[in-house]
C-alpha positions in Angstrom: 11.4 65.7 28.4 11.3 69.3 27.1 12.4 71.1 30.2 15.2 68.9 30.8 17.1 69.9 27.9 17.3 73.7 28.4 19.5 75.3 30.9 17.7 77.1 33.6 18.3 80.5 32.8 16.1 80.0 29.4 14.0 77.1 30.5 10.7 78.7 30.5 10.8 80.6 27.5 12.0 77.7 25.3 9.5 75.4 27.0 6.8 78.0 25.9 8.2 77.9 22.4 8.2 74.3 21.9 4.8 74.1 23.3 3.7 76.7 20.9 5.2 74.9 18.0 3.7 71.5 18.9 0.2 73.0 19.3 0.9 74.6 15.9 1.9 71.3 14.3 -1.5 69.8 15.9 -3.7 72.1 14.4 -1.9 71.4 10.8 -2.3 67.8 11.3 -6.0 68.6 12.2 -6.6 70.9 9.3 -4.9 68.9 6.6 -5.9 65.3 7.6 -9.6 65.6 6.1 -8.2 66.9 3.1 -5.8 64.2 2.5 -8.5 61.5 2.9 -10.8 63.3 -0.2 -7.4 63.3 -2.2 -5.6 60.3 -1.0 -8.4 58.3 0.2 -7.7 56.4 3.5 -4.9 54.2 2.5 -2.9 57.1 1.6 -3.3 58.9 4.0 -2.6 56.4 6.9 0.7 55.5 4.7 1.8 59.2 4.6 1.1 59.0 8.5 2.9 55.8 8.9 6.0 57.4 7.0 6.1 60.5 9.2 6.3 58.5 12.2 8.7 55.9 11.3 11.0 59.3 10.2 10.2 60.9 13.7 11.2 57.7 15.7 14.4 56.9 13.7 15.3 61.1 14.3 14.1 60.4 18.2 16.4 57.4 18.6 19.4 59.3 16.8 19.6 62.3 18.1 17.5 62.7 21.4 19.7 61.4 24.3 18.7 59.1 27.0 17.7 60.7 30.1 16.9 58.0 32.7 18.8 58.0 35.9 20.6 61.3 35.1 21.1 64.6 37.0 19.7 67.8 35.2 23.3 68.9 34.9 24.5 65.7 33.1 21.5 65.7 30.8 22.4 69.5 29.7 26.0 68.3 29.3 25.0 65.7 26.5 23.4 68.9 24.8 26.7 71.2 25.0 29.1 68.5 23.5 
């Protein structure tokens, strides 16, 4: 979905930046989860990530446009409104 959201002239750079950001977040999750297990235990860690997943799902449902069956121009027009 990431490349669909950017205009053609900036698609490569923007997709690369988004990929770097996603990898950075994955590294943080991998680094902090063991510490969370030690400090909060399994239940606390699970509840924290459950809340984060819920917030993410609500954010996606609210802010990400539906792209199924739409042309690239229609998708990009959704973001320029």
